[in-house]
N, CA, C, O and the ligand as a Tripos MOL2 file, in Angstrom:
@<TRIPOS>MOLECULE
protein
  257   255    65     0     0
PROTEIN
NO_CHARGES

@<TRIPOS>ATOM
      1 N         198.1150  150.3300  -50.6260 N.3       1 MET1
      2 CA        197.8900  149.0000  -50.0680 C.3       1 MET1
      3 C         197.9720  147.9490  -51.1660 C.2       1 MET1
      4 O         197.4670  148.1540  -52.2700 O.2       1 MET1
      5 N         198.5930  146.8510  -50.8660 N.am      2 ALA2
      6 CA        198.7400  145.7730  -51.8440 C.3       2 ALA2
      7 C         197.3890  145.1490  -52.1720 C.2       2 ALA2
      8 O         196.5520  144.9200  -51.2990 O.2       2 ALA2
      9 N         197.2110  144.8860  -53.4470 N.am      3 VAL3
     10 CA        195.9460  144.3030  -53.9060 C.3       3 VAL3
     11 C         196.2510  142.9890  -54.6120 C.2       3 VAL3
     12 O         197.1860  142.9360  -55.4110 O.2       3 VAL3
     13 N         195.5010  141.9370  -54.3490 N.am      4 PRO4
     14 CA        195.7670  140.6530  -55.0130 C.3       4 PRO4
     15 C         195.5720  140.7600  -56.5220 C.2       4 PRO4
     16 O         194.6010  141.3600  -56.9850 O.2       4 PRO4
     17 N         196.4900  140.1800  -57.2860 N.am      5 LYS5
     18 CA        196.4440  140.2890  -58.7450 C.3       5 LYS5
     19 C         195.4060  139.3530  -59.3420 C.2       5 LYS5
     20 O         194.8080  139.6540  -60.3760 O.2       5 LYS5
     21 N         195.1960  138.2240  -58.6920 N.am      6 ARG6
     22 CA        194.2590  137.2400  -59.2340 C.3       6 ARG6
     23 C         193.2770  136.7630  -58.1670 C.2       6 ARG6
     24 O         193.5580  136.7730  -56.9680 O.2       6 ARG6
     25 N         192.1410  136.3550  -58.6500 N.am      7 LYS7
     26 CA        191.1390  135.7860  -57.7620 C.3       7 LYS7
     27 C         191.6660  134.4870  -57.1550 C.2       7 LYS7
     28 O         192.2460  133.6510  -57.8480 O.2       7 LYS7
     29 N         191.4530  134.3360  -55.8540 N.am      8 MET8
     30 CA        191.9020  133.1060  -55.2030 C.3       8 MET8
     31 C         190.8980  131.9950  -55.5070 C.2       8 MET8
     32 O         189.6870  132.2090  -55.4610 O.2       8 MET8
     33 N         191.4160  130.8120  -55.8170 N.am      9 SER9
     34 CA        190.5300  129.7090  -56.1700 C.3       9 SER9
     35 C         189.6880  129.2810  -54.9650 C.2       9 SER9
     36 O         190.0840  129.4570  -53.8130 O.2       9 SER9
     37 N         188.5620  128.7370  -55.2540 N.am     10 ARG10
     38 CA        187.6820  128.2280  -54.2110 C.3      10 ARG10
     39 C         188.4110  127.1710  -53.3770 C.2      10 ARG10
     40 O         188.2610  127.0940  -52.1580 O.2      10 ARG10
     41 N         189.2020  126.3650  -54.0790 N.am     11 SER11
     42 CA        189.9550  125.3070  -53.4040 C.3      11 SER11
     43 C         190.9480  125.8940  -52.3930 C.2      11 SER11
     44 O         191.0670  125.4130  -51.2670 O.2      11 SER11
     45 N         191.6580  126.9480  -52.8240 N.am     12 ASN12
     46 CA        192.6180  127.6060  -51.9250 C.3      12 ASN12
     47 C         191.9240  128.2490  -50.7330 C.2      12 ASN12
     48 O         192.3780  128.1250  -49.5950 O.2      12 ASN12
     49 N         190.8250  128.9320  -51.0040 N.am     13 THR13
     50 CA        190.0570  129.5610  -49.9310 C.3      13 THR13
     51 C         189.6040  128.5140  -48.9220 C.2      13 THR13
     52 O         189.7210  128.7030  -47.7110 O.2      13 THR13
     53 N         189.0940  127.4230  -49.4370 N.am     14 ARG14
     54 CA        188.5740  126.3690  -48.5550 C.3      14 ARG14
     55 C         189.6860  125.6600  -47.8040 C.2      14 ARG14
     56 O         189.5070  125.2710  -46.6500 O.2      14 ARG14
     57 N         190.8300  125.4870  -48.4470 N.am     15 ALA15
     58 CA        191.9660  124.8530  -47.7710 C.3      15 ALA15
     59 C         192.4330  125.7170  -46.6000 C.2      15 ALA15
     60 O         192.7570  125.2040  -45.5290 O.2      15 ALA15
     61 N         192.4650  127.0480  -46.8200 N.am     16 ARG16
     62 CA        192.8610  127.9670  -45.7400 C.3      16 ARG16
     63 C         191.8420  127.9190  -44.6090 C.2      16 ARG16
     64 O         192.1990  127.8360  -43.4340 O.2      16 ARG16
     65 N         190.5670  127.9720  -44.9850 N.am     17 ARG17
     66 CA        189.5310  127.9980  -43.9550 C.3      17 ARG17
     67 C         189.4150  126.6830  -43.1960 C.2      17 ARG17
     68 O         188.8600  126.6420  -42.0980 O.2      17 ARG17
     69 N         189.9360  125.6180  -43.7750 N.am     18 SER18
     70 CA        189.8800  124.3270  -43.0840 C.3      18 SER18
     71 C         190.7440  124.3330  -41.8330 C.2      18 SER18
     72 O         190.5950  123.4770  -40.9610 O.2      18 SER18
     73 N         191.6540  125.3100  -41.7500 N.am     19 GLN19
     74 CA        192.5470  125.3810  -40.5900 C.3      19 GLN19
     75 C         191.9710  126.2320  -39.4640 C.2      19 GLN19
     76 O         192.5630  126.3020  -38.3870 O.2      19 GLN19
     77 N         190.8230  126.8840  -39.6890 N.am     20 TRP20
     78 CA        190.2080  127.6860  -38.6320 C.3      20 TRP20
     79 C         189.7260  126.7670  -37.5290 C.2      20 TRP20
     80 O         189.0560  125.7670  -37.7840 O.2      20 TRP20
     81 N         190.0680  127.1080  -36.3240 N.am     21 LYS21
     82 CA        189.6490  126.2830  -35.1920 C.3      21 LYS21
     83 C         189.1170  127.1830  -34.0820 C.2      21 LYS21
     84 O         189.4900  128.3520  -33.9800 O.2      21 LYS21
     85 N         188.2600  126.6310  -33.2710 N.am     22 THR22
     86 CA        187.7830  127.3640  -32.1100 C.3      22 THR22
     87 C         188.6150  126.9480  -30.9040 C.2      22 THR22
     88 O         189.1610  125.8450  -30.8650 O.2      22 THR22
     89 N         188.7050  127.8240  -29.9390 N.am     23 THR23
     90 CA        189.4090  127.4970  -28.7000 C.3      23 THR23
     91 C         188.4360  127.6580  -27.5390 C.2      23 THR23
     92 O         187.4860  128.4380  -27.6000 O.2      23 THR23
     93 N         188.6980  126.9110  -26.4980 N.am     24 ALA24
     94 CA        187.8410  126.9900  -25.3230 C.3      24 ALA24
     95 C         188.0130  128.3420  -24.6510 C.2      24 ALA24
     96 O         189.1130  128.8940  -24.6140 O.2      24 ALA24
     97 N         186.9110  128.8740  -24.1190 N.am     25 ALA25
     98 CA        186.9550  130.1750  -23.4500 C.3      25 ALA25
     99 C         187.7960  130.0750  -22.1830 C.2      25 ALA25
    100 O         187.7660  129.0600  -21.4860 O.2      25 ALA25
    101 N         188.5470  131.1380  -21.8900 N.am     26 ASN26
    102 CA        189.3590  131.1650  -20.6770 C.3      26 ASN26
    103 C         188.4570  131.2840  -19.4550 C.2      26 ASN26
    104 O         187.5520  132.1170  -19.4110 O.2      26 ASN26
    105 N         188.7160  130.4530  -18.4830 N.am     27 THR27
    106 CA        187.9380  130.5220  -17.2520 C.3      27 THR27
    107 C         188.8820  130.7720  -16.0810 C.2      27 THR27
    108 O         190.0630  130.4300  -16.1330 O.2      27 THR27
    109 N         188.3480  131.3660  -15.0400 N.am     28 ALA28
    110 CA        189.1060  131.6050  -13.8170 C.3      28 ALA28
    111 C         188.2160  131.2250  -12.6430 C.2      28 ALA28
    112 O         186.9950  131.1440  -12.7820 O.2      28 ALA28
    113 N         188.8260  130.9940  -11.4950 N.am     29 THR29
    114 CA        188.0110  130.6940  -10.3190 C.3      29 THR29
    115 C         187.7780  131.9790   -9.5430 C.2      29 THR29
    116 O         188.6790  132.8020   -9.3840 O.2      29 THR29
    117 N         186.5540  132.1330   -9.0650 N.am     30 CYS30
    118 CA        186.1850  133.3210   -8.2970 C.3      30 CYS30
    119 C         186.9410  133.3320   -6.9700 C.2      30 CYS30
    120 O         186.9140  132.3310   -6.2530 O.2      30 CYS30
    121 N         187.6130  134.4260   -6.6200 N.am     31 PRO31
    122 CA        188.3430  134.4590   -5.3390 C.3      31 PRO31
    123 C         187.4160  134.4580   -4.1260 C.2      31 PRO31
    124 O         187.8370  134.1470   -3.0120 O.2      31 PRO31
    125 N         186.1590  134.8080   -4.3540 N.am     32 GLN32
    126 CA        185.2220  134.8910   -3.2350 C.3      32 GLN32
    127 C         184.4970  133.5760   -2.9780 C.2      32 GLN32
    128 O         184.4050  133.1310   -1.8340 O.2      32 GLN32
    129 N         183.9800  132.9510   -4.0360 N.am     33 CYS33
    130 CA        183.2050  131.7270   -3.8230 C.3      33 CYS33
    131 C         183.8180  130.5240   -4.5150 C.2      33 CYS33
    132 O         183.2630  129.4270   -4.4470 O.2      33 CYS33
    133 N         184.9510  130.7060   -5.1800 N.am     34 LYS34
    134 CA        185.7030  129.6230   -5.8320 C.3      34 LYS34
    135 C         184.9540  128.9650   -6.9910 C.2      34 LYS34
    136 O         185.3320  127.8820   -7.4390 O.2      34 LYS34
    137 N         183.9140  129.6030   -7.4670 N.am     35 ALA35
    138 CA        183.1820  129.0520   -8.5990 C.3      35 ALA35
    139 C         183.9280  129.3670   -9.8940 C.2      35 ALA35
    140 O         184.6660  130.3490   -9.9680 O.2      35 ALA35
    141 N         183.7310  128.5300  -10.9110 N.am     36 LEU36
    142 CA        184.3490  128.7550  -12.2080 C.3      36 LEU36
    143 C         183.6030  129.8780  -12.9240 C.2      36 LEU36
    144 O         182.3780  129.8380  -13.0460 O.2      36 LEU36
    145 N         184.3450  130.8750  -13.3960 N.am     37 LYS37
    146 CA        183.6980  131.9810  -14.0990 C.3      37 LYS37
    147 C         184.5410  132.3920  -15.2990 C.2      37 LYS37
    148 O         185.7150  132.0340  -15.3950 O.2      37 LYS37
    149 N         183.9430  133.1370  -16.2030 N.am     38 LEU38
    150 CA        184.6880  133.6660  -17.3420 C.3      38 LEU38
    151 C         185.5740  134.8010  -16.8560 C.2      38 LEU38
    152 O         185.2160  135.5310  -15.9320 O.2      38 LEU38
    153 N         186.7460  134.9420  -17.4940 N.am     39 GLN39
    154 CA        187.6350  136.0160  -17.0990 C.3      39 GLN39
    155 C         187.0480  137.3700  -17.4970 C.2      39 GLN39
    156 O         186.3250  137.4740  -18.4880 O.2      39 GLN39
    157 N         187.3610  138.3920  -16.7280 N.am     40 HIS40
    158 CA        186.9390  139.7760  -16.9640 C.3      40 HIS40
    159 C         185.4260  139.9330  -16.9290 C.2      40 HIS40
    160 O         184.8740  140.8320  -17.5630 O.2      40 HIS40
    161 N         184.7570  139.0550  -16.1850 N.am     41 THR41
    162 CA        183.3160  139.1920  -16.0030 C.3      41 THR41
    163 C         183.0050  139.0140  -14.5200 C.2      41 THR41
    164 O         183.7570  138.3740  -13.7860 O.2      41 THR41
    165 N         181.8970  139.5840  -14.0990 N.am     42 ALA42
    166 CA        181.4520  139.3780  -12.7320 C.3      42 ALA42
    167 C         181.0790  137.9110  -12.5490 C.2      42 ALA42
    168 O         180.6120  137.2600  -13.4840 O.2      42 ALA42
    169 N         181.2850  137.3990  -11.3450 N.am     43 CYS43
    170 CA        181.0100  135.9910  -11.0670 C.3      43 CYS43
    171 C         179.5060  135.7250  -11.1760 C.2      43 CYS43
    172 O         178.7180  136.4440  -10.5630 O.2      43 CYS43
    173 N         179.0890  134.7100  -11.9420 N.am     44 PRO44
    174 CA        177.6540  134.4380  -12.0660 C.3      44 PRO44
    175 C         177.0290  133.8700  -10.7960 C.2      44 PRO44
    176 O         175.8130  133.9500  -10.6280 O.2      44 PRO44
    177 N         177.8310  133.2990   -9.8980 N.am     45 SER45
    178 CA        177.2210  132.6940   -8.7180 C.3      45 SER45
    179 C         177.1900  133.6330   -7.5120 C.2      45 SER45
    180 O         176.3210  133.4840   -6.6520 O.2      45 SER45
    181 N         178.1220  134.6070   -7.4220 N.am     46 CYS46
    182 CA        178.0470  135.5340   -6.2870 C.3      46 CYS46
    183 C         178.0250  136.9980   -6.7260 C.2      46 CYS46
    184 O         177.7650  137.8710   -5.8990 O.2      46 CYS46
    185 N         178.2890  137.2940   -7.9980 N.am     47 GLY47
    186 CA        178.1840  138.6540   -8.5130 C.3      47 GLY47
    187 C         179.3600  139.5510   -8.1830 C.2      47 GLY47
    188 O         179.2900  140.7580   -8.4150 O.2      47 GLY47
    189 N         180.4410  138.9970   -7.6460 N.am     48 ALA48
    190 CA        181.5940  139.8180   -7.2640 C.3      48 ALA48
    191 C         182.5040  140.0260   -8.4550 C.2      48 ALA48
    192 O         182.6740  139.1340   -9.2870 O.2      48 ALA48
    193 N         183.0960  141.2250   -8.5320 N.am     49 TYR49
    194 CA        184.1330  141.4750   -9.5260 C.3      49 TYR49
    195 C         185.1100  142.4750   -8.9460 C.2      49 TYR49
    196 O         184.7160  143.5440   -8.4790 O.2      49 TYR49
    197 N         186.3830  142.1280   -8.9750 N.am     50 ASN50
    198 CA        187.4500  143.0210   -8.5070 C.3      50 ASN50
    199 C         187.2110  143.4470   -7.0560 C.2      50 ASN50
    200 O         187.4110  144.6060   -6.6910 O.2      50 ASN50
    201 N         186.7830  142.4870   -6.2430 N.am     51 GLY51
    202 CA        186.5940  142.7540   -4.8210 C.3      51 GLY51
    203 C         185.3520  143.5310   -4.4690 C.2      51 GLY51
    204 O         185.1600  143.9140   -3.3150 O.2      51 GLY51
    205 N         184.4970  143.7710   -5.4590 N.am     52 ARG52
    206 CA        183.2750  144.5250   -5.2040 C.3      52 ARG52
    207 C         182.0630  143.7310   -5.6710 C.2      52 ARG52
    208 O         182.1700  142.8220   -6.4950 O.2      52 ARG52
    209 N         180.9090  144.0970   -5.1260 N.am     53 GLN53
    210 CA        179.6620  143.4510   -5.5120 C.3      53 GLN53
    211 C         179.0280  144.2790   -6.6180 C.2      53 GLN53
    212 O         178.6910  145.4450   -6.4140 O.2      53 GLN53
    213 N         178.8660  143.6740   -7.7910 N.am     54 TYR54
    214 CA        178.3360  144.4450   -8.9170 C.3      54 TYR54
    215 C         176.9110  144.0770   -9.2920 C.2      54 TYR54
    216 O         176.0930  144.9510   -9.5760 O.2      54 TYR54
    217 N         176.6160  142.7890   -9.2930 N.am     55 VAL55
    218 CA        175.2760  142.3670   -9.7150 C.3      55 VAL55
    219 C         174.7310  141.3670   -8.7140 C.2      55 VAL55
    220 O         175.4800  140.7110   -7.9900 O.2      55 VAL55
    221 N         173.4180  141.2660   -8.6910 N.am     56 GLU56
    222 CA        172.7890  140.2270   -7.9050 C.3      56 GLU56
    223 C         173.0760  138.8830   -8.5610 C.2      56 GLU56
    224 O         173.0510  138.7610   -9.7850 O.2      56 GLU56
    225 N         173.3440  137.8970   -7.7550 N.am     57 ALA57
    226 CA        173.6870  136.5780   -8.2790 C.3      57 ALA57
    227 C         172.4860  135.9560   -8.9620 C.2      57 ALA57
    228 O         171.3410  136.1590   -8.5590 O.2      57 ALA57
    229 N         172.7740  135.1890  -10.0120 N.am     58 LEU58
    230 CA        171.7220  134.4350  -10.6800 C.3      58 LEU58
    231 C         171.4380  133.1920   -9.8370 C.2      58 LEU58
    232 O         172.2920  132.3170   -9.6920 O.2      58 LEU58
    233 N         170.2600  133.1300   -9.2990 N.am     59 ARG59
    234 CA        169.9200  131.9840   -8.4630 C.3      59 ARG59
    235 C         169.3700  130.8460   -9.3200 C.2      59 ARG59
    236 O         168.4610  131.0370  -10.1280 O.2      59 ARG59
    237 N         169.9280  129.6900   -9.1290 N.am     60 THR60
    238 CA        169.3990  128.5190   -9.8140 C.3      60 THR60
    239 C         168.7680  127.6040   -8.7940 C.2      60 THR60
    240 O         169.0100  127.7270   -7.5930 O.2      60 THR60
    241 N         167.9490  126.6760   -9.2840 N.am     61 GLU61
    242 CA        167.1590  125.8380   -8.3820 C.3      61 GLU61
    243 C         168.0210  124.9900   -7.4470 C.2      61 GLU61
    244 O         167.6720  124.8080   -6.2800 O.2      61 GLU61
    245 N         169.1420  124.4730   -7.9480 N.am     62 HIS62
    246 CA        169.9410  123.5770   -7.1070 C.3      62 HIS62
    247 C         170.7200  124.3240   -6.0220 C.2      62 HIS62
    248 O         171.2650  123.6940   -5.1160 O.2      62 HIS62
    249 N         170.7810  125.6580   -6.0990 N.am     63 GLU63
    250 CA        171.5210  126.4040   -5.0860 C.3      63 GLU63
    251 C         170.6680  126.6790   -3.8400 C.2      63 GLU63
    252 O         171.2050  127.0410   -2.7930 O.2      63 GLU63
    253 N         169.3580  126.5120   -3.9450 N.am     64 GLY64
    254 CA        168.4780  126.6640   -2.7960 C.3      64 GLY64
    255 C         168.0610  128.0620   -2.5040 C.2      64 GLY64
    256 O         167.3160  128.2980   -1.5530 O.2      64 GLY64
    257 ZN        181.8710  134.1690   -6.9350 Zn       65 ZN65
@<TRIPOS>BOND
     1     1     2 1
     2     2     3 1
     3     3     4 2
     4     3     5 am
     5     5     6 1
     6     6     7 1
     7     7     8 2
     8     7     9 am
     9     9    10 1
    10    10    11 1
    11    11    12 2
    12    11    13 am
    13    13    14 1
    14    14    15 1
    15    15    16 2
    16    15    17 am
    17    17    18 1
    18    18    19 1
    19    19    20 2
    20    19    21 am
    21    21    22 1
    22    22    23 1
    23    23    24 2
    24    23    25 am
    25    25    26 1
    26    26    27 1
    27    27    28 2
    28    27    29 am
    29    29    30 1
    30    30    31 1
    31    31    32 2
    32    31    33 am
    33    33    34 1
    34    34    35 1
    35    35    36 2
    36    35    37 am
    37    37    38 1
    38    38    39 1
    39    39    40 2
    40    39    41 am
    41    41    42 1
    42    42    43 1
    43    43    44 2
    44    43    45 am
    45    45    46 1
    46    46    47 1
    47    47    48 2
    48    47    49 am
    49    49    50 1
    50    50    51 1
    51    51    52 2
    52    51    53 am
    53    53    54 1
    54    54    55 1
    55    55    56 2
    56    55    57 am
    57    57    58 1
    58    58    59 1
    59    59    60 2
    60    59    61 am
    61    61    62 1
    62    62    63 1
    63    63    64 2
    64    63    65 am
    65    65    66 1
    66    66    67 1
    67    67    68 2
    68    67    69 am
    69    69    70 1
    70    70    71 1
    71    71    72 2
    72    71    73 am
    73    73    74 1
    74    74    75 1
    75    75    76 2
    76    75    77 am
    77    77    78 1
    78    78    79 1
    79    79    80 2
    80    79    81 am
    81    81    82 1
    82    82    83 1
    83    83    84 2
    84    83    85 am
    85    85    86 1
    86    86    87 1
    87    87    88 2
    88    87    89 am
    89    89    90 1
    90    90    91 1
    91    91    92 2
    92    91    93 am
    93    93    94 1
    94    94    95 1
    95    95    96 2
    96    95    97 am
    97    97    98 1
    98    98    99 1
    99    99   100 2
   100    99   101 am
   101   101   102 1
   102   102   103 1
   103   103   104 2
   104   103   105 am
   105   105   106 1
   106   106   107 1
   107   107   108 2
   108   107   109 am
   109   109   110 1
   110   110   111 1
   111   111   112 2
   112   111   113 am
   113   113   114 1
   114   114   115 1
   115   115   116 2
   116   115   117 am
   117   117   118 1
   118   118   119 1
   119   119   120 2
   120   119   121 am
   121   121   122 1
   122   122   123 1
   123   123   124 2
   124   123   125 am
   125   125   126 1
   126   126   127 1
   127   127   128 2
   128   127   129 am
   129   129   130 1
   130   130   131 1
   131   131   132 2
   132   131   133 am
   133   133   134 1
   134   134   135 1
   135   135   136 2
   136   135   137 am
   137   137   138 1
   138   138   139 1
   139   139   140 2
   140   139   141 am
   141   141   142 1
   142   142   143 1
   143   143   144 2
   144   143   145 am
   145   145   146 1
   146   146   147 1
   147   147   148 2
   148   147   149 am
   149   149   150 1
   150   150   151 1
   151   151   152 2
   152   151   153 am
   153   153   154 1
   154   154   155 1
   155   155   156 2
   156   155   157 am
   157   157   158 1
   158   158   159 1
   159   159   160 2
   160   159   161 am
   161   161   162 1
   162   162   163 1
   163   163   164 2
   164   163   165 am
   165   165   166 1
   166   166   167 1
   167   167   168 2
   168   167   169 am
   169   169   170 1
   170   170   171 1
   171   171   172 2
   172   171   173 am
   173   173   174 1
   174   174   175 1
   175   175   176 2
   176   175   177 am
   177   177   178 1
   178   178   179 1
   179   179   180 2
   180   179   181 am
   181   181   182 1
   182   182   183 1
   183   183   184 2
   184   183   185 am
   185   185   186 1
   186   186   187 1
   187   187   188 2
   188   187   189 am
   189   189   190 1
   190   190   191 1
   191   191   192 2
   192   191   193 am
   193   193   194 1
   194   194   195 1
   195   195   196 2
   196   195   197 am
   197   197   198 1
   198   198   199 1
   199   199   200 2
   200   199   201 am
   201   201   202 1
   202   202   203 1
   203   203   204 2
   204   203   205 am
   205   205   206 1
   206   206   207 1
   207   207   208 2
   208   207   209 am
   209   209   210 1
   210   210   211 1
   211   211   212 2
   212   211   213 am
   213   213   214 1
   214   214   215 1
   215   215   216 2
   216   215   217 am
   217   217   218 1
   218   218   219 1
   219   219   220 2
   220   219   221 am
   221   221   222 1
   222   222   223 1
   223   223   224 2
   224   223   225 am
   225   225   226 1
   226   226   227 1
   227   227   228 2
   228   227   229 am
   229   229   230 1
   230   230   231 1
   231   231   232 2
   232   231   233 am
   233   233   234 1
   234   234   235 1
   235   235   236 2
   236   235   237 am
   237   237   238 1
   238   238   239 1
   239   239   240 2
   240   239   241 am
   241   241   242 1
   242   242   243 1
   243   243   244 2
   244   243   245 am
   245   245   246 1
   246   246   247 1
   247   247   248 2
   248   247   249 am
   249   249   250 1
   250   250   251 1
   251   251   252 2
   252   251   253 am
   253   253   254 1
   254   254   255 1
   255   255   256 2
@<TRIPOS>SUBSTRUCTURE
     1 MET1         2 RESIDUE 1 A MET
     2 ALA2         6 RESIDUE 1 A ALA
     3 VAL3        10 RESIDUE 1 A VAL
     4 PRO4        14 RESIDUE 1 A PRO
     5 LYS5        18 RESIDUE 1 A LYS
     6 ARG6        22 RESIDUE 1 A ARG
     7 LYS7        26 RESIDUE 1 A LYS
     8 MET8        30 RESIDUE 1 A MET
     9 SER9        34 RESIDUE 1 A SER
    10 ARG10       38 RESIDUE 1 A ARG
    11 SER11       42 RESIDUE 1 A SER
    12 ASN12       46 RESIDUE 1 A ASN
    13 THR13       50 RESIDUE 1 A THR
    14 ARG14       54 RESIDUE 1 A ARG
    15 ALA15       58 RESIDUE 1 A ALA
    16 ARG16       62 RESIDUE 1 A ARG
    17 ARG17       66 RESIDUE 1 A ARG
    18 SER18       70 RESIDUE 1 A SER
    19 GLN19       74 RESIDUE 1 A GLN
    20 TRP20       78 RESIDUE 1 A TRP
    21 LYS21       82 RESIDUE 1 A LYS
    22 THR22       86 RESIDUE 1 A THR
    23 THR23       90 RESIDUE 1 A THR
    24 ALA24       94 RESIDUE 1 A ALA
    25 ALA25       98 RESIDUE 1 A ALA
    26 ASN26      102 RESIDUE 1 A ASN
    27 THR27      106 RESIDUE 1 A THR
    28 ALA28      110 RESIDUE 1 A ALA
    29 THR29      114 RESIDUE 1 A THR
    30 CYS30      118 RESIDUE 1 A CYS
    31 PRO31      122 RESIDUE 1 A PRO
    32 GLN32      126 RESIDUE 1 A GLN
    33 CYS33      130 RESIDUE 1 A CYS
    34 LYS34      134 RESIDUE 1 A LYS
    35 ALA35      138 RESIDUE 1 A ALA
    36 LEU36      142 RESIDUE 1 A LEU
    37 LYS37      146 RESIDUE 1 A LYS
    38 LEU38      150 RESIDUE 1 A LEU
    39 GLN39      154 RESIDUE 1 A GLN
    40 HIS40      158 RESIDUE 1 A HIS
    41 THR41      162 RESIDUE 1 A THR
    42 ALA42      166 RESIDUE 1 A ALA
    43 CYS43      170 RESIDUE 1 A CYS
    44 PRO44      174 RESIDUE 1 A PRO
    45 SER45      178 RESIDUE 1 A SER
    46 CYS46      182 RESIDUE 1 A CYS
    47 GLY47      186 RESIDUE 1 A GLY
    48 ALA48      190 RESIDUE 1 A ALA
    49 TYR49      194 RESIDUE 1 A TYR
    50 ASN50      198 RESIDUE 1 A ASN
    51 GLY51      202 RESIDUE 1 A GLY
    52 ARG52      206 RESIDUE 1 A ARG
    53 GLN53      210 RESIDUE 1 A GLN
    54 TYR54      214 RESIDUE 1 A TYR
    55 VAL55      218 RESIDUE 1 A VAL
    56 GLU56      222 RESIDUE 1 A GLU
    57 ALA57      226 RESIDUE 1 A ALA
    58 LEU58      230 RESIDUE 1 A LEU
    59 ARG59      234 RESIDUE 1 A ARG
    60 THR60      238 RESIDUE 1 A THR
    61 GLU61      242 RESIDUE 1 A GLU
    62 HIS62      246 RESIDUE 1 A HIS
    63 GLU63      250 RESIDUE 1 A GLU
    64 GLY64      254 RESIDUE 1 A GLY
    65 ZN65       257 GROUP 0 **** ****
């Protein structure tokens, strides 16, 4: 495996790291209740995933 010959300067390290950026998480709409949810996760408002019921929904106060 290739090994760096010299220590990278702090300036170079910091210049490279200055380009690191975060991206917004991918969201999808639930096919059952149309709520916005994270992809590859059960829906937080109805608990459905892949056409099946997996978890009890998290009830919040405004949902009644
Ligand atoms: Zn849902």
